[in-house]
N, C-alpha and C positions, 0 to 999 in steps of 0.2 A: 489425528495429526495430519498436517498437509501431506498429500501423497506425491506432490511434484513441486520442485523448486527450480525456477529458471532465472538466470541472471544475465545481464548484458553490461557492456562497458560504454561510457560516453565521455565527452570532454566538457571542460568548463569554458564557456564563452562569455567574455566581458564580465567576469566575476560572478556569473550566475550559471546554474545548471539549466541549459536549454535542451529541451527534448523535441527533436524533430518529429513531425507527424508520422513519417514512415516507421520510426522506431516504436512509437506508441502503437501503431497498427500491428507491427510484428509481435510485440509483447502480448497484446490481446489475442492475436491469432494463435500464437504458440500456446497460450494459456487455455485455449479452447473457448474463449469468450466470443463465440461466433454463432450466427444463425439462430434458429428458434431454441437452441440449447440454453440461451441466456435468459429466457423468460422465466420469471419467478426466482431467479438466482440473485443472491446478495453479493455486492462487490464493494470493496473499500480501497480508496487511496488515502493512506494515513498521513501524507505530506503533500496535499493536493495542489498547493500553490494557487495559481489563477485558473486552474481547472482544465488543463490540456487533456489529461486522461479522461476526466469526467465528461467532457464534451463528446469525445469519440465513443465512450460508453453509451451516452444518450443517443447519438446518431444510430448506433447499431440496434438499440431497442426500438427506436422509431421505425426503422425499416421492417421489423418483423412482428411488431405487436399490433393486435387489433385495437382500433381507436378506443372502444369502451374500456379496455383494460390498460391503456397506455399510462395513465397517471400512476396507477399502483405499481406497474413495472418500473417506471422511472424513479419511484421513491426507494427502490432497492439499491440505487446508486448512493454510496456514502462517501463524503469527503471531509477530511479533517485538516486543519492547518493552524499553526500558531499565530499567523499574521492575519488580523481581521480585514485588512484591505484586500489581501489576496483572496480571502473567502468571499468578500463582497464582489470582486471581479468575476470569480467563478460563478456566483449566483446570477450575475447579469448575463454572462455568456450562455448559461443554460436557459435562462428566461427567453433570450433572443432566439434560441433554437426552437422552442415550443410555441412561441407567440403566433407564428403563422398558422399553427394548427388550432388556434382558438381555445387553448387550455392553459390553466395555471397550475403549477406544481409546487407543493410544499417540499422543497428539496431537503434531503437529509444531509445537511452541511453543518459542521460545528467548528467554532473557533476554540481550539484547544491544543495543548502540547500532547501529541499522541503518546509519548514516552511516559507521561504522567497520568494518562487515561486509565491504565491498569497495569499492575506489576505483581499481582498475586501469583505465587508459585503454582497454585492448584489449577491455573489455566493450562498447565501442561497435561492435566487429566483429560484423556480422550473422551470421558463420559460427560464432561461439561461443555455441551454444545450451545447452550443459551448465549445469545449475544455474539456468536461467531459468524464468519463469512464464508461464502462459497469460493470467492476469489479475492485476493489481496494483491494489488499491483501499484506501481508508481516509481518515482524517482526520489528516494529518500536523500536527505542531506549527507554530504561527506565532510565531516569535521573531526579532526583528531581530538580526543577528549581532553588532552592537556590544554587545548585552546578554549575550553569552556570555563565559565565561572566555577570556582571551587565547589560551591554548594551543588551545582548541577552535576559536576563530575562525580562527586561523592554519591549523589542520588543514583546515577546510572550504574556505578560500580556496585552499589549495595543491592539494587533491584534487578540487575540483568547479569545472569551468571556467565554469559559469554564475554563480558566486559570487565572482569574482575582483575585482570592482570595486564601489566605492560601498557604501552601507548597504543591503545586500540582506537578504532574509528566509530563514530556514532552510528554509521550505517549498520554496524554489527548489531547494535541494540534494536534497530528497526527489523533486522532479520528475526531476532528473537521475539519481538513483539508480534510479527506476522505469524510466526509458528504458534504462538499462543492463541491468536485470534482466528486462525484458519480452522474451518470445520474438518472433521475427519474426511479424508479424500478431497479436501479443498486444494486450491492451486495458488501458488505465489509466483509473481513475476516482477522482479525489480531490476532497475538499471543501477549497477554498482561498479566500482573498481573491482578488478579481479585479485586484489591483494589477499583476500581471505583464502585463496587457494594455497598460499605458501607461507604467510607470515606466522611466526611462532605465537603471537598473541591471538591469532584466529584459530589455533589448533582445537580448542574445545568446541567451537562451532563446526569445524570440519569433521571431527570425530562424531558429533551428534548426527550430522547429516548422513554420514556413511552408515552409522549404526542403525538409523531409522529408515535407511534406503530411500531418502528423499530426493536424491539427485538422479535423474534418468541417465 
């Protein structure tokens, strides 16, 4: 299970979650995604949008990777998003970053709803490392589940144990997803509201984080 969980707060600007570059840099720095330590390590943004986090990840890899190994290291960057146009924009940004280097990268980007990607309880099994990531970072959506379509709300409540009671927020499901997908001793760094520190509906998540000693 992930050994370290870091969270930050941000604001909504113009109806969107805008992530300033300095916050992206801080999250990656605090997560330890720096220097040659990042080479060979897998990293996922499960709600990557137009690729703000992905571009900074790629920049860091380019700075420290030998050119012959660069493509393979860059393919360790994974981005998922439900919006195909956003994923297309992310791909274009990443392509423009490596174009001057004379290489083409088959980026590990997917158009998919991360919360539907996997929801099997056995992913909490620390022995199941296949398909997991060394780092999971990003700015997941903040939506109260009562504002979701009924079928989606029921799906989340059925498949995510920290979302089964009360009027919780979808970012709690992203926390749980990240805990499932992080390797043992992996690191999670999300921008989220701090409401999970005190709301009654987030109590199961708080208890789990404390019991597993996941908050530094």
